[in-house]
C-alpha positions, 0 to 999 in steps of 0.5 A: 709897553709890557715888562713881561708877557707869558702866553700859555696855550690849551692844546690838545691833539696838536690843536689849540683851543684857547690861550691864557695871557699873563702880563702882570704877575709876581711869578713872572721874571725870577719865578717863572718856574713856579708859573710853569708848575701851576700852568702844567697842573691846571692845563689838561683839565682847562683844555678839556673844559674849553674844548667841551664848551667850544664844542657846545657852543658850535652846536648851538651855533649850528642851530641858531638859523634865522629864517628870511622874512619870506618864509615866515608862514611857511616855517610857522606851518612847519612848527605848528605841524611838529608841535604837540601843544601850543605855539606862542608867537612873539614879535620882538622889536630889536630896535634899541639893541641895534641902535645902541650898538650902531652908537657905540661904533659908527664904523659897523655897517647897519645890515650886519649889526641887524644880522649879528643881533638876529643870530644872537637871538636865535643862538639864545632861543636854539633849543626852545623857539624858531627865529624868523626875521621879520623886517624893520629890526623885528624878529618873529620868535616861534616858542614850542611848547610851553616855554612861552608861558610867561612871555614878559620874563622870557623877554626880559631874560633875552634882553638882559642876556643880550646886554651880557653877550654884546659889549657894545650895549650900555644898558639893558635894552628895551625890547617891545614885544607883541604876542599871540597863542596858537591855537588859542588865539586863532587856529590859522597860524598865518592869520596870526602872524599877519595880526602881529606883523 
């Protein structure tokens, strides 16, 4: 259906790190030499940027672990032991995110949607929180140190970022949440979790 198409790979050490697809430009056809000169000039620096960003994204994904519901209390106790300051617990309802994605494509498996949304949340908070699956489309976030000072802002930022990352989401989702602080609200982290759940 296209009259012209050019696929330019960004290669480093015989490995493709990305590709640029061009289908509409005045340089295709009679002026292809100009396009080759432009791409040759930007090819190496662009490859370096793509390679570095992919490495950073892979590092974040390695840290985006979602703990199982049965491990919530054990994980929370571990976080509290390692933390030098307060820990903020956020129980976030992800039902609106899951619903918008499921509505956008009825062929998607609801379980996979839920897992992907939890992984996306874990990636957002990879360096600042531990994320646990709390069942029923909910995530329990254990925010380390002072990162939980403004919970409204944190949850709003998470909702806006999810809307940007997940193309199936039409509007910024509503993320209802409940929060508690350790040790201010209770010196027993297990009891705090039970009050939230």
